[in-house]
C-alpha positions in Angstrom: 112.5 74.1 41.6 109.1 74.4 43.0 108.0 77.6 44.6 107.7 76.0 48.1 111.3 74.9 47.8 112.4 78.3 46.7 110.6 79.9 49.6 112.2 77.4 52.0 115.6 78.1 50.6 115.1 81.8 50.8 113.9 81.5 54.4 116.9 79.4 55.4 119.2 82.0 53.8 117.5 84.8 55.8 118.0 82.8 59.0 121.6 82.2 58.2 122.1 85.9 57.5 120.7 86.8 60.9 123.1 84.4 62.6 126.1 85.9 60.8 127.8 88.4 63.1 128.7 90.6 60.2 125.0 91.0 59.2 123.8 94.4 60.4 120.7 94.0 62.6 121.0 97.4 64.3 117.8 99.3 64.0 119.2 102.5 65.4 116.9 102.9 68.4 119.7 103.3 71.0 120.0 107.0 70.4 116.3 107.6 70.6 116.2 105.6 73.9 119.0 107.6 75.4 117.2 110.9 74.4 113.9 109.7 75.9 115.5 108.4 79.1 117.5 111.6 79.5 114.4 113.6 79.2 112.7 111.4 81.8 115.6 112.0 84.2 115.5 115.8 83.6 111.7 115.9 84.2 112.0 114.1 87.5 115.5 113.6 88.8 114.3 111.7 91.9 112.5 109.1 89.8 114.4 105.8 90.2 112.6 104.3 87.2 113.9 107.1 84.9 117.5 106.5 86.1 117.1 102.7 85.6 115.7 103.4 82.1 118.7 105.5 81.3 121.1 102.9 82.7 119.5 100.2 80.6 119.8 102.2 77.5 123.6 102.4 77.9 123.9 98.6 77.8 124.5 98.2 74.1 126.5 101.5 73.6 130.3 101.2 73.6 132.3 103.1 76.2 129.3 103.9 78.4 130.1 101.5 81.2 130.8 104.3 83.7 127.7 106.2 82.8 125.6 103.0 83.1 127.1 102.3 86.5 126.4 105.8 87.6 122.8 105.8 86.6 122.3 102.4 88.1 123.7 103.7 91.4 121.3 106.7 91.2 118.4 104.4 90.6 119.4 102.3 93.6 119.8 105.3 95.9 116.4 106.8 94.9 114.7 103.4 95.2 116.1 102.8 98.7 115.1 106.3 99.7 111.6 105.6 98.5 111.3 102.2 100.2 112.7 103.6 103.5 110.0 106.3 103.3 107.4 103.5 102.9 108.7 101.7 106.0 108.5 104.8 108.1 104.9 105.4 107.2 102.7 104.0 110.0 99.5 102.1 109.3 96.5 104.1 110.5 94.7 102.6 113.6 91.4 102.0 111.7 93.3 99.7 109.3 95.2 97.7 112.0 92.2 97.1 114.3 89.7 96.4 111.5 87.2 99.1 112.2 
């Protein structure tokens, strides 16, 4: 068999292994992501992005549906609070009249 054919065969085998559900493709970054996201929330509990980050890290972890929902709710609450603050802010007169 020629070397090109051998490389092709090996490549196809690698692709098939990736498609196989029993093939372990877990890189182990879930725990690191949870740690980093938790630190972000502890540094600034009012930061909606930190809560969203933590919520997103729970997606692939079994039995974390309630925690994910809780963090998503926190993110939504803080985001709505932030946007309502923006809408209450008035535009200065010098901006609105162009002078």
